[in-house]
N, C-alpha and C positions, 0 to 999 in steps of 0.2 A: 706523783704527777710529773716529776722532773727526772729525766734520765740523761746520761752522758752519751752524746753521739761521738763515737770513736773516729768515724770517718771525717766529720766536720770539725772535730775537737771543740765542741761547744755543748752546753746543756740545752736540752729541748724540753719544752713545756707541753704536756698532753692535757688539754682542757677537759677531755672526756674522763680523766682519772682524778681531776681536781675535786677536793671535798670542801674547799673554801676555808681551810684551817689557818691560812696565812703563815704557816711555819716557814715556807720557802722564802717569803718576803722578809721575815724577821732575821733569817740567818744569811741572807745574801750579802756578802762582803762588799760587792761593788755597787749596791743600791740600784741595780738595773732592772729588777723585777717590779712590774707594776701590779697594782691591786686589780685583779681580774674579777672581783666580785660582781660588778655590774654586767660585764660581758658574759660571765657564766650564767647569771640569773636570766639575762635576755635570751641566751642560747637555750636554756631549759624551757622558757615560755614560748619560744617560736616553734610552731608546728612543722 
């Protein structure tokens, strides 16, 4: 769900590919990734 954007030189999060495994949050060295569980769940429930 996270890919490196070579142009912007930053990681990008693709919520469509997220499986809510939290692995990205666990390995983030900067502790800058938020828990998107609530956002992802709401996105799936919204028609």
